[in-house]
KEKOL-826057 format. One record per residue (C-alpha): residue number from 1; x negated, y, z negated. Coordinates in nm, 2 decimals. Last residue first. Example, Ala and Ser with C-alpha at 12.3 -4.5 7.8 and 13.67 -1.06 7.14 Angstrom:
BEGIN
2,-1.37,-0.11,-0.71
1,-1.23,-0.45,-0.78
# end
This chain:
BEGIN
491,-1.86,1.26,1.94
490,-1.86,1.51,1.66
489,-1.84,1.23,1.39
488,-2.20,1.12,1.48
487,-2.31,1.05,1.13
486,-1.98,0.88,1.05
485,-1.82,0.94,0.72
484,-1.79,0.63,0.49
483,-1.45,0.49,0.50
482,-1.14,0.51,0.27
481,-0.84,0.31,0.38
480,-0.58,0.50,0.59
479,-0.25,0.31,0.62
478,-0.33,0.04,0.37
477,-0.19,-0.30,0.44
476,-0.51,-0.41,0.62
475,-0.72,-0.28,0.33
474,-0.52,-0.52,0.10
473,-0.63,-0.83,0.30
472,-0.32,-0.98,0.46
471,-0.09,-1.27,0.37
470,0.21,-1.03,0.39
469,0.34,-1.15,0.05
468,-0.01,-1.12,-0.08
467,-0.06,-0.77,0.05
466,0.27,-0.66,-0.11
465,0.16,-0.81,-0.44
464,-0.17,-0.62,-0.41
463,0.04,-0.31,-0.39
462,0.04,-0.29,-0.76
461,0.22,-0.43,-1.07
460,0.31,-0.30,-1.41
459,0.49,-0.40,-1.73
458,0.56,-0.25,-2.07
457,0.79,-0.38,-2.34
456,0.86,-0.16,-2.64
455,0.93,-0.19,-3.01
454,1.01,0.17,-3.11
453,0.73,0.44,-3.15
452,0.66,0.62,-3.48
451,0.50,0.95,-3.58
450,0.18,0.75,-3.65
449,0.21,0.61,-3.30
448,0.18,0.97,-3.17
447,-0.14,1.01,-3.37
446,-0.28,0.69,-3.21
445,-0.20,0.85,-2.87
444,-0.39,1.16,-2.98
443,-0.69,0.93,-3.06
442,-0.71,0.81,-2.70
441,-0.99,0.55,-2.71
440,-1.14,0.48,-2.36
439,-1.09,0.12,-2.25
438,-1.40,-0.08,-2.16
437,-1.48,-0.09,-1.79
436,-1.81,0.09,-1.80
435,-1.95,-0.14,-2.07
434,-2.27,0.04,-2.18
433,-2.31,-0.06,-2.54
432,-2.15,0.26,-2.65
431,-1.85,0.17,-2.43
430,-1.82,-0.17,-2.61
429,-1.83,0.00,-2.95
428,-1.56,0.24,-2.83
427,-1.34,-0.06,-2.74
426,-1.38,-0.19,-3.10
425,-1.28,0.15,-3.23
424,-0.98,0.15,-3.00
423,-0.87,-0.19,-3.15
422,-0.90,-0.06,-3.51
421,-0.70,0.25,-3.42
420,-0.43,0.04,-3.26
419,-0.41,-0.17,-3.58
418,-0.35,0.13,-3.80
417,-0.11,0.28,-3.55
416,0.12,-0.03,-3.52
415,0.30,0.02,-3.19
414,0.13,-0.25,-2.98
413,0.33,-0.29,-2.67
412,0.50,-0.63,-2.61
411,0.33,-0.72,-2.29
410,0.29,-0.68,-1.92
409,0.07,-0.76,-1.62
408,0.15,-0.83,-1.25
407,-0.02,-0.97,-0.94
406,-0.30,-1.17,-1.10
405,-0.47,-1.40,-0.84
404,-0.49,-1.76,-0.75
403,-0.20,-1.74,-0.50
402,0.04,-1.60,-0.75
401,-0.02,-1.54,-1.12
400,0.20,-1.30,-1.32
399,0.04,-1.19,-1.64
398,0.20,-1.21,-1.98
397,0.13,-1.06,-2.32
396,0.26,-1.12,-2.67
395,-0.09,-1.16,-2.82
394,-0.31,-1.42,-2.97
393,-0.56,-1.38,-3.26
392,-0.29,-1.47,-3.52
391,-0.03,-1.71,-3.40
390,0.29,-1.68,-3.60
389,0.34,-1.30,-3.56
388,0.19,-1.28,-3.22
387,-0.03,-0.97,-3.19
386,0.11,-0.67,-2.99
385,-0.07,-0.57,-2.67
384,-0.28,-0.26,-2.62
383,-0.63,-0.39,-2.67
382,-0.56,-0.72,-2.48
381,-0.90,-0.89,-2.42
380,-0.99,-0.93,-2.79
379,-0.63,-1.02,-2.89
378,-0.66,-1.35,-2.70
377,-0.40,-1.40,-2.43
376,-0.11,-1.63,-2.51
375,0.06,-1.62,-2.18
374,0.00,-1.66,-1.80
373,0.33,-1.66,-1.62
372,0.34,-1.87,-1.31
371,0.43,-1.85,-0.94
370,0.19,-2.01,-0.90
369,-0.10,-2.14,-0.69
368,-0.34,-2.18,-0.97
367,-0.70,-2.29,-0.90
366,-0.83,-1.94,-0.85
365,-0.73,-1.85,-1.20
364,-1.00,-2.07,-1.35
363,-1.28,-1.85,-1.22
362,-1.09,-1.54,-1.33
361,-1.07,-1.69,-1.67
360,-1.44,-1.73,-1.70
359,-1.50,-1.37,-1.60
358,-1.24,-1.25,-1.86
357,-1.41,-1.45,-2.13
356,-1.75,-1.31,-2.05
355,-1.62,-0.95,-2.03
354,-1.46,-0.98,-2.38
353,-1.76,-1.15,-2.53
352,-2.01,-0.88,-2.44
351,-2.30,-0.99,-2.22
350,-2.27,-0.76,-1.93
349,-2.20,-0.86,-1.57
348,-2.11,-1.20,-1.45
347,-2.19,-1.42,-1.15
346,-2.02,-1.76,-1.14
345,-2.24,-2.06,-1.04
344,-2.02,-2.30,-1.25
343,-2.33,-2.40,-1.45
342,-2.42,-2.04,-1.49
341,-2.07,-1.96,-1.61
340,-2.09,-2.26,-1.85
339,-2.42,-2.14,-2.00
338,-2.28,-1.79,-2.04
337,-1.98,-1.92,-2.23
336,-2.20,-2.13,-2.46
335,-2.42,-1.84,-2.54
334,-2.12,-1.62,-2.61
333,-2.01,-1.87,-2.87
332,-1.71,-2.10,-2.83
331,-1.43,-2.08,-3.08
330,-1.16,-1.86,-2.93
329,-1.26,-1.91,-2.56
328,-1.26,-2.29,-2.61
327,-1.47,-2.41,-2.31
326,-1.42,-2.75,-2.15
325,-1.40,-2.58,-1.80
324,-1.07,-2.65,-1.64
323,-0.87,-2.78,-1.94
322,-1.04,-2.54,-2.18
321,-0.96,-2.25,-1.95
320,-0.59,-2.36,-1.93
319,-0.56,-2.42,-2.30
318,-0.68,-2.07,-2.39
317,-0.46,-1.88,-2.14
316,-0.15,-2.10,-2.19
315,0.04,-2.13,-1.86
314,0.41,-2.08,-1.84
313,0.56,-2.22,-1.52
312,0.80,-2.01,-1.31
311,1.11,-2.21,-1.21
310,1.16,-2.19,-0.83
309,1.28,-1.88,-0.65
308,0.93,-1.74,-0.60
307,0.83,-2.04,-0.38
306,0.45,-2.09,-0.34
305,0.20,-2.21,-0.08
304,-0.17,-2.12,-0.13
303,-0.44,-2.16,0.13
302,-0.43,-1.80,0.24
301,-0.10,-1.66,0.11
300,0.19,-1.88,0.22
299,0.54,-1.78,0.12
298,0.88,-1.92,0.02
297,1.14,-1.67,-0.12
296,1.30,-1.56,0.21
295,1.47,-1.26,0.37
294,1.15,-1.07,0.39
293,1.22,-0.73,0.24
292,1.55,-0.79,0.06
291,1.49,-1.15,-0.04
290,1.12,-1.12,-0.15
289,1.18,-0.79,-0.32
288,1.48,-0.93,-0.52
287,1.27,-1.24,-0.61
286,0.99,-1.01,-0.75
285,1.24,-0.80,-0.94
284,1.42,-1.09,-1.10
283,1.08,-1.23,-1.21
282,0.99,-0.89,-1.36
281,1.31,-0.87,-1.55
280,1.27,-1.21,-1.70
279,0.91,-1.16,-1.80
278,0.99,-0.82,-1.95
277,1.26,-0.96,-2.18
276,1.00,-1.22,-2.29
275,0.74,-0.94,-2.35
274,0.97,-0.75,-2.59
273,1.26,-0.51,-2.56
272,1.38,-0.23,-2.79
271,1.23,0.04,-2.56
270,1.15,-0.05,-2.20
269,0.85,0.08,-2.02
268,0.80,0.04,-1.65
267,0.48,0.06,-1.43
266,0.45,0.07,-1.05
265,0.12,0.10,-0.87
264,-0.01,0.24,-0.55
263,-0.38,0.22,-0.45
262,-0.71,0.39,-0.45
261,-1.04,0.21,-0.52
260,-0.93,-0.10,-0.34
259,-0.92,-0.46,-0.45
258,-0.77,-0.79,-0.32
257,-0.97,-0.85,0.00
256,-1.27,-0.69,-0.18
255,-1.39,-0.35,-0.26
254,-1.60,-0.26,-0.57
253,-1.50,-0.03,-0.85
252,-1.43,0.33,-0.92
251,-1.06,0.28,-1.00
250,-0.79,0.52,-0.89
249,-0.41,0.51,-0.93
248,-0.14,0.63,-0.70
247,0.23,0.64,-0.78
246,0.55,0.47,-0.88
245,0.68,0.55,-1.23
244,0.92,0.39,-1.47
243,1.12,0.48,-1.78
242,1.37,0.31,-2.01
241,1.48,0.41,-2.36
240,1.36,0.77,-2.36
239,1.39,0.84,-2.73
238,1.09,1.07,-2.76
237,0.88,0.79,-2.90
236,0.95,0.60,-2.58
235,0.84,0.90,-2.39
234,0.50,0.88,-2.57
233,0.49,0.53,-2.43
232,0.53,0.67,-2.08
231,0.22,0.89,-2.14
230,0.00,0.60,-2.27
229,0.09,0.39,-1.97
228,0.07,0.67,-1.71
227,0.05,0.44,-1.40
226,-0.30,0.32,-1.49
225,-0.65,0.42,-1.38
224,-0.60,0.79,-1.39
223,-0.84,1.02,-1.23
222,-1.08,1.15,-1.50
221,-1.15,1.49,-1.65
220,-1.47,1.68,-1.74
219,-1.41,2.01,-1.91
218,-1.46,2.38,-1.81
217,-1.09,2.46,-1.87
216,-1.07,2.65,-1.54
215,-1.33,2.45,-1.36
214,-1.19,2.10,-1.43
213,-1.47,1.86,-1.34
212,-1.45,1.52,-1.19
211,-1.48,1.15,-1.29
210,-1.36,0.84,-1.11
209,-1.28,0.57,-1.36
208,-1.44,0.23,-1.44
207,-1.16,0.00,-1.54
206,-0.99,-0.15,-1.84
205,-0.63,-0.04,-1.83
204,-0.37,0.17,-2.01
203,-0.58,0.48,-2.09
202,-0.82,0.70,-1.92
201,-0.92,0.99,-2.15
200,-0.92,1.36,-2.05
199,-0.66,1.28,-1.78
198,-0.58,1.39,-1.43
197,-0.30,1.20,-1.27
196,-0.05,1.32,-1.53
195,0.29,1.16,-1.56
194,0.60,1.17,-1.34
193,0.92,1.00,-1.43
192,1.19,0.77,-1.28
191,1.46,0.68,-1.53
190,1.54,0.31,-1.58
189,1.90,0.18,-1.60
188,1.88,-0.15,-1.42
187,2.01,0.00,-1.10
186,1.73,0.26,-1.12
185,1.46,-0.01,-1.15
184,1.61,-0.21,-0.86
183,1.64,0.09,-0.64
182,1.27,0.19,-0.70
181,1.15,-0.17,-0.63
180,1.37,-0.20,-0.32
179,1.23,0.13,-0.19
178,0.87,0.02,-0.27
177,0.90,-0.29,-0.06
176,1.11,-0.10,0.20
175,0.82,0.13,0.27
174,0.58,-0.16,0.28
173,0.81,-0.33,0.53
172,0.79,-0.03,0.76
171,0.42,-0.04,0.71
170,0.39,-0.40,0.82
169,0.61,-0.33,1.12
168,0.36,-0.07,1.25
167,0.09,-0.34,1.24
166,0.31,-0.58,1.44
165,0.36,-0.31,1.71
164,-0.01,-0.27,1.76
163,-0.10,-0.01,2.03
162,0.00,0.30,1.84
161,-0.09,0.17,1.49
160,-0.44,0.10,1.60
159,-0.46,0.43,1.78
158,-0.36,0.62,1.47
157,-0.59,0.40,1.26
156,-0.89,0.54,1.44
155,-1.13,0.50,1.15
154,-0.95,0.18,1.04
153,-0.97,0.02,1.38
152,-1.33,0.14,1.43
151,-1.42,-0.02,1.10
150,-1.26,-0.35,1.21
149,-1.42,-0.36,1.56
148,-1.16,-0.51,1.80
147,-0.96,-0.21,1.91
146,-0.73,-0.29,2.20
145,-0.82,-0.51,2.50
144,-0.47,-0.58,2.64
143,-0.34,-0.24,2.53
142,-0.62,-0.05,2.70
141,-0.74,0.21,2.45
140,-0.58,0.55,2.50
139,-0.75,0.81,2.72
138,-0.88,1.14,2.58
137,-0.75,1.47,2.70
136,-0.39,1.41,2.59
135,-0.16,1.69,2.70
134,0.12,1.76,2.46
133,0.48,1.85,2.53
132,0.49,1.84,2.91
131,0.84,1.88,3.05
130,1.07,1.67,3.26
129,1.39,1.73,3.45
128,1.66,1.51,3.61
127,1.51,1.18,3.51
126,1.69,0.86,3.58
125,1.68,0.66,3.25
124,1.65,0.29,3.25
123,1.81,-0.04,3.15
122,1.65,-0.31,3.37
121,1.88,-0.52,3.59
120,1.64,-0.57,3.88
119,1.86,-0.33,4.09
118,1.79,-0.08,3.82
117,2.05,0.01,3.55
116,2.13,0.37,3.49
115,2.13,0.61,3.19
114,2.11,0.98,3.24
113,1.83,1.24,3.24
112,1.63,1.51,3.06
111,1.27,1.39,2.97
110,1.03,1.54,2.72
109,0.66,1.45,2.75
108,0.37,1.34,2.53
107,0.07,1.24,2.73
106,-0.09,0.90,2.66
105,-0.08,0.79,3.03
104,-0.15,1.09,3.24
103,0.04,1.38,3.39
102,-0.12,1.61,3.64
101,-0.09,1.44,3.98
100,0.23,1.24,3.96
99,0.42,1.48,3.74
98,0.30,1.79,3.93
97,0.40,1.63,4.26
96,0.74,1.55,4.13
95,0.79,1.90,4.00
94,0.69,2.05,4.33
93,0.91,1.81,4.54
92,1.23,1.84,4.33
91,1.35,1.65,4.03
90,1.62,1.44,4.20
89,1.48,1.39,4.55
88,1.12,1.33,4.42
87,1.27,1.06,4.20
86,1.12,1.00,3.85
85,1.25,0.68,3.69
84,1.21,0.63,3.31
83,1.17,0.29,3.15
82,1.24,0.26,2.78
81,1.02,0.18,2.48
80,1.10,0.17,2.10
79,1.17,0.34,1.77
78,0.86,0.55,1.72
77,0.86,0.68,2.07
76,0.76,0.52,2.40
75,0.82,0.62,2.76
74,0.74,0.37,3.04
73,0.71,0.52,3.38
72,0.85,0.45,3.73
71,0.77,0.67,4.02
70,0.98,0.72,4.33
69,0.88,0.92,4.64
68,0.60,0.68,4.73
67,0.61,0.39,4.48
66,0.40,0.51,4.19
65,0.37,0.31,3.87
64,0.30,0.50,3.54
63,0.25,0.35,3.19
62,0.25,0.44,2.83
61,0.39,0.80,2.84
60,0.43,0.91,2.48
59,0.76,1.03,2.35
58,1.07,1.25,2.39
57,1.42,1.18,2.52
56,1.70,1.43,2.62
55,2.02,1.27,2.73
54,2.30,1.40,2.95
53,2.60,1.16,2.93
52,2.71,0.98,3.24
51,3.01,0.87,3.04
50,2.98,0.51,3.16
49,2.60,0.50,3.12
48,2.61,0.65,2.77
47,2.86,0.39,2.66
46,2.66,0.11,2.82
45,2.34,0.22,2.66
44,2.45,0.25,2.30
43,2.18,0.04,2.13
42,1.93,0.13,2.41
41,1.99,0.50,2.37
40,1.97,0.49,1.99
39,1.65,0.28,2.01
38,1.49,0.54,2.24
37,1.57,0.82,2.00
36,1.84,1.07,2.08
35,1.91,1.44,2.15
34,1.56,1.58,2.17
33,1.49,1.92,2.31
32,1.15,2.06,2.21
31,1.01,2.41,2.14
30,0.65,2.43,2.03
29,0.48,2.41,2.37
28,0.14,2.24,2.41
27,0.06,2.21,2.79
26,0.22,2.55,2.86
25,0.30,2.56,3.23
24,0.20,2.89,3.38
23,0.09,2.71,3.70
22,-0.27,2.80,3.61
21,-0.21,2.65,3.27
20,-0.11,2.32,3.43
19,-0.43,2.33,3.64
18,-0.63,2.39,3.33
17,-0.48,2.08,3.17
16,-0.55,1.88,3.48
15,-0.91,1.99,3.47
14,-0.93,1.88,3.10
13,-0.80,1.54,3.21
12,-1.08,1.50,3.46
11,-1.34,1.60,3.20
10,-1.20,1.34,2.95
9,-1.20,1.08,3.23
8,-1.57,1.14,3.29
7,-1.65,1.13,2.92
6,-1.47,0.80,2.87
5,-1.64,0.66,3.18
4,-1.98,0.75,3.03
3,-1.90,0.62,2.68
2,-1.79,0.28,2.80
1,-1.42,0.18,2.82
# end
């Protein structure tokens, strides 16, 4: 619909709204009668029909077809659609005229009626009364055309969701995805906790944070970049054996099909467990999600096919990079790594060793379908993971690799305060050299470790996993992704 037609229809609908008001009909009442959802009526239709039970339904009017003294309409609520018949004889001449002349597609209405089956065999409601609940003064997009422009779809997500049943189903599955996760953690003895979203230092991940100002304390604070990692570890010191948190995290980084600046994460911490215990529990959780949400374990994400129920391969970080690129990330110099990245035509930022190694690995990762556990990460890129006792320089860390991407990260947590202080000092040097993604030292966390923290496994994953199982870009699986404001937002 072009702008002129849209404006003309808006004006026409406003006239109808004014006409309703002249008739002392409130176009936006607060009181509503609703006895059933559409799906409840359809599921129990025969019973309602036999008992001639009075039913009150509410929803949006999605179509209207006039046949003289009888008008058929389609009513939609969040559970489904049903046909409503409006007979001039049953609802009265004045009420019928008002419905035909003043009610448009997109209006919210309430209908009182009873179940009946049309001569064509369609389960329907014969209206006895109707009531306007909300007058729509802008027309809905035509269903067969819909919203094609991606930004327009995200900006008017409410319309996209209204006309796209498949999109609504994605978010019903997303709700179940997190519900299954929460239930799984609780069934395995984990307590759900809440940790701060505003922090004076951002711990638990390497990412560029969002910064804001706390007026009352007159200090700068950051939106968290992890799901309370350093806070949940404090709980381990306080004799909480198992904790988890599901919530929002924020990273001031670029967007991509796999990345957003605001997203939901889950992290758990498990005292007296190590990374191998975490690997087993994480695999069980992923398989549980697959079966409960999708009823299957085999998936295709982009060009990758994988089966979560098969044995998960363990891939050695150092050996895999050497196999794919010829570079030994432990022994090779920064100059050699840079030369290889240029040869592979891989862009990289910064020149510190940690960032270069990570960039090289991300190139290699794209060639792994998974599911797999990536293990034996160098200590340099794992500032919070415990070093392996028999393999100095490597850590007890694992990442879950699916469809060429990382969709989970865990490790045996470093609980040696002396070593943790050294690693934070190394991170501070990176920050001083301009690395925005280096981990901020948290010296109070180091002090906590000096009081003692038990051996602990930590693990986390985000909604990227859900997007991969859906085989959708992560923005598509976000209800309201962030957009730049429109200059003409008053249109």
